[in-house]
C-alpha positions in Angstrom: -8.4 2.8 11.7 -10.2 -0.5 11.5 -13.4 -2.0 12.9 -12.8 -3.9 16.2 -14.8 -6.9 15.1 -12.7 -7.3 11.9 -9.5 -7.5 13.9 -10.9 -9.7 16.6 -12.1 -12.2 14.0 -8.5 -12.4 12.7 -7.2 -13.0 16.2 -9.7 -15.7 16.9 -9.0 -17.4 13.6 -5.3 -17.4 14.4 -5.4 -18.6 18.0 -8.6 -20.8 18.0 -9.0 -24.0 16.0 -12.6 -24.7 14.9 -13.9 -22.5 17.8 -12.0 -24.6 20.3 -9.7 -22.8 22.7 -6.1 -23.8 22.1 -4.9 -22.3 25.4 -6.9 -20.8 28.2 -3.8 -18.8 29.2 -3.7 -17.3 25.7 -7.4 -16.5 25.9 -7.0 -14.9 29.3 -4.0 -12.9 28.1 -5.8 -11.6 25.0 -8.9 -10.8 26.9 -7.1 -8.8 29.7 -4.9 -7.1 27.0 -7.9 -5.9 25.1 -9.5 -4.7 28.3 -6.4 -2.8 29.2 -6.4 -1.1 25.8 -10.0 -0.2 26.2 -9.4 1.2 29.8 -6.4 3.2 28.6 -8.4 4.7 25.8 -11.4 5.6 27.9 -9.6 7.7 30.5 -6.1 6.5 31.3 -4.4 7.7 28.1 -0.7 7.9 28.2 1.3 5.8 30.6 -0.3 3.4 33.1 1.2 1.3 35.8 2.1 -2.4 35.8 3.2 -2.4 39.4 4.8 0.2 41.5 7.8 1.7 39.8 7.0 0.1 36.4 5.5 2.0 33.5 3.6 0.4 30.6 4.6 1.8 27.2 2.3 4.4 25.6 -0.1 2.3 23.5 0.2 2.0 19.8 -3.5 1.6 19.3 -6.5 3.3 20.9 -10.1 2.0 21.1 -12.7 4.5 20.0 -16.2 3.0 20.2 -16.1 0.0 17.8 -12.9 1.0 16.1 -9.2 0.4 16.6 -7.3 3.7 15.9 -3.6 4.1 15.4 -2.1 6.8 17.6 0.6 7.8 15.0 1.9 7.2 11.5 1.9 3.5 10.8 5.5 3.3 9.6 6.7 4.9 12.9 4.5 2.6 14.9 5.8 -0.5 13.0 9.4 0.5 13.8 8.4 1.2 17.4 6.7 -2.2 17.7 9.7 -4.0 16.3 12.1 -2.2 18.7 9.9 -2.2 21.9 11.1 -4.9 24.3 8.7 -7.5 25.7 7.7 -7.1 29.4 10.5 -8.7 31.6 10.0 -12.1 33.2 9.7 -12.4 37.0 13.3 -12.9 38.1 12.5 -13.6 41.7 12.1 -17.3 40.8 9.6 -20.0 42.0 11.5 -20.7 45.2 10.4 -17.4 46.7 6.8 -18.4 46.1 6.9 -21.4 48.5 8.0 -19.5 51.5 5.8 -20.0 54.6 4.4 -17.2 56.8 3.1 -13.8 56.2 6.2 -12.6 54.3 6.1 -15.6 52.0 2.4 -15.0 51.2 3.2 -11.4 50.3 6.0 -12.5 48.0 3.8 -15.1 46.4 0.9 -12.6 45.9 3.4 -10.1 44.4 4.7 -12.7 42.0 1.2 -13.7 40.9 0.3 -10.0 40.3 3.5 -9.6 38.3 2.6 -12.7 36.2 -0.9 -11.4 35.6 0.4 -8.0 34.6 2.9 -9.5 32.3 0.2 -11.6 30.6 -2.0 -8.5 30.3 0.9 -6.6 28.7 1.7 -9.5 26.3 -2.0 -9.7 25.4 -2.1 -5.9 24.8 1.0 -6.1 22.6 -0.4 -9.1 20.7 -3.7 -7.2 19.9 -1.7 -4.1 18.8 0.5 -6.2 16.5 -2.5 -7.8 14.9 -4.1 -4.3 14.4 -0.8 -3.0 12.8 -0.4 -6.1 10.6 -4.0 -6.0 9.4 -4.0 -2.3 8.6 -0.7 -2.5 6.8 -1.5 -5.5 4.7 -5.1 -4.7 3.9 -4.9 -0.9 3.5 -1.3 0.4 3.1 0.0 -2.5 1.0 -3.2 -2.6 -1.1 -3.1 1.1 -1.7 0.6 0.8 -2.7 -0.2 -2.0 -5.1 -3.0 0.1 -6.6 -0.7 3.0 -7.0 1.9 0.8 -8.7 -0.8 -0.6 -11.0 -2.0 2.9 -11.8 1.5 4.1 -12.6 2.1 1.1 -14.9 -1.2 1.8 -16.6 -0.3 5.4 -17.1 3.1 4.3 -18.6 1.4 1.9 -21.0 -1.0 4.7 -22.1 1.9 7.0 -22.7 3.8 4.3 -24.6 0.7 3.6 -26.7 0.2 7.4 -27.4 3.8 7.7 -28.3 3.6 4.7 -30.7 0.4 6.1 -32.2 2.0 9.5 -32.7 5.1 8.0 -34.2 2.9 5.9 -36.6 0.9 9.0 -37.5 4.0 10.9 -38.2 5.4 8.1 -40.3 2.1 7.9 -42.3 2.2 11.7 -42.8 5.8 11.5 -44.0 5.0 8.7 -46.4 2.0 10.7 -47.6 4.2 13.8 -48.2 6.8 11.7 -50.1 4.0 10.2 -52.2 2.6 13.6 -53.0 6.1 14.8 -53.9 6.6 11.8 -56.2 3.2 12.4 -57.7 3.8 16.1 -58.3 7.3 15.2 -59.7 5.7 12.7 -62.1 3.1 15.1 -63.2 5.7 17.8 -63.8 7.8 15.4 -65.8 4.7 14.3 -67.8 3.9 18.0 -68.5 7.4 18.6 -69.7 7.3 15.6 -72.0 3.9 16.8 -73.4 5.4 20.2 -74.1 8.4 18.7 -75.7 6.1 16.5 -77.9 4.1 19.6 -79.0 7.3 21.5 -79.8 8.6 18.6 -81.8 5.4 18.4 -83.7 5.5 22.2 -84.5 9.1 21.8 -85.8 8.1 18.9 -88.0 5.2 20.9 -89.7 6.1 22.0 -93.3 6.6 25.7 -93.8 
């Protein structure tokens, strides 16, 4: 989850230059898409309708008060967002919009509604992608980098401890060898002293 204001600031920074609107169409699309998300989260959870016979996908993000909340595991949602197709274009063509008479007006109205619904859906998808990207880069990726750094730190500590232990063992080994040499030297010196005493005894006149 992430605060709504935080995400919207990122969206504004991306689509608006020095607080100037780059495209009113984009602004309308984002506004209507955000409103659609809020409406779905309030009471129309699940699938809503674009037009008759057309379902909107189950939203990736829900709005809870001042927060954007992911509806599932982020990795599953990223995969779904990548695979989910964009809303289809109006294939009826502009020629049908210029028809005169009542029938022509109905067709034109239907086409306009389709365009508006498609813009709303594109806006909704855009907001959802920004939410996913922000949460992934600022929370999941940061947490991953922290985990990697912690793992490396632990490895360095283990390496330092192993090096210190090896050095201690080496010092202890050198100390043992020094003690052995010292004892050996002392033993040799005692033997030499005894030999000297014995020699002196032998040399004394009877």
